[in-house]
N, C-alpha and C positions, 0 to 999 in steps of 0.2 A: 700639599702636606709639608707644615716645614719640620727637618728633620736637625734636631740642634745636637743631638750625640754625635761626639767625635769617630764615627766608625766610615767602614767602605762599605757604600750604597749601591753594590751591583749586582745585587742580588733581594728581589723580591719575596716575599710572601704570606699570602692571604691568609687571613684569622677569620674564620668564621665566629661573630662574638654573641651571638644570641640563637639559641637555637627555633625552631618553628613557631612553638608553643608561647614564644617570649616576644613575637613579631612588633608587639607593640613599644617594645624598646629600644629599637632602631632611630629614633631621634637624634643618636647622641652623636656629638661633633667636635667634642676634644679626647682626649688621650691626654691623663695629668701628667703626664711624664713632660708633657712640651711640648709634645706634637700635637700638632694639628690635623685633623681629619676633617677632609671637605666632603661630606655626605653625598652621593653619587645617584643620578635619578633613581628615584621610586622608597628613597628610604621613608621618604614622608608619606608613603602610602601603606605602611605597615608592612613590608617586605622582610625577610629575616635582611641583617645585616652583615655584610662584609668590607672587608678594610684591608688593602694591599698596603704592606709596611716594608719599607727599605731600611732595614735594618742588618746587617749582619753582625754575631755574637760568636766567641769562641765554642767551640762544642763542648755542651753541658751545662752550659752557661743559661742560667735559669732567670727567666723577666718576670716581674708580676705588673700587670696592667690594668691603673684602676680604670673606669669607663664610667664617664657623669653623664645622667642623663636628669634634665633638669624636672623635677618633680617627682621621682623616684628615685630608690635607694639607690647609693654607687655598686656597680659591679667589678668584682675583680676576676681577671682569666689570666691565669698562668701560662706558662708557654718556656718549655724547655729545649734548648736547638742542640 
């Protein structure tokens, strides 16, 4: 993963991107903020998608990730740290 944000990368956070019933969307390979996600093995088999982001933000920061999946509508995931 490429992290272009000027933040401390000392802490990882795993975010479930898609619930079980949306497993077909797990061919995601990019977070639009500029961070590139390398899909883990099994993603292309329709398993629920999880990625680990090495971002650290001040407490209370809300970030909206736009998940881009070719051929499907964009999906927004809002995370408050």
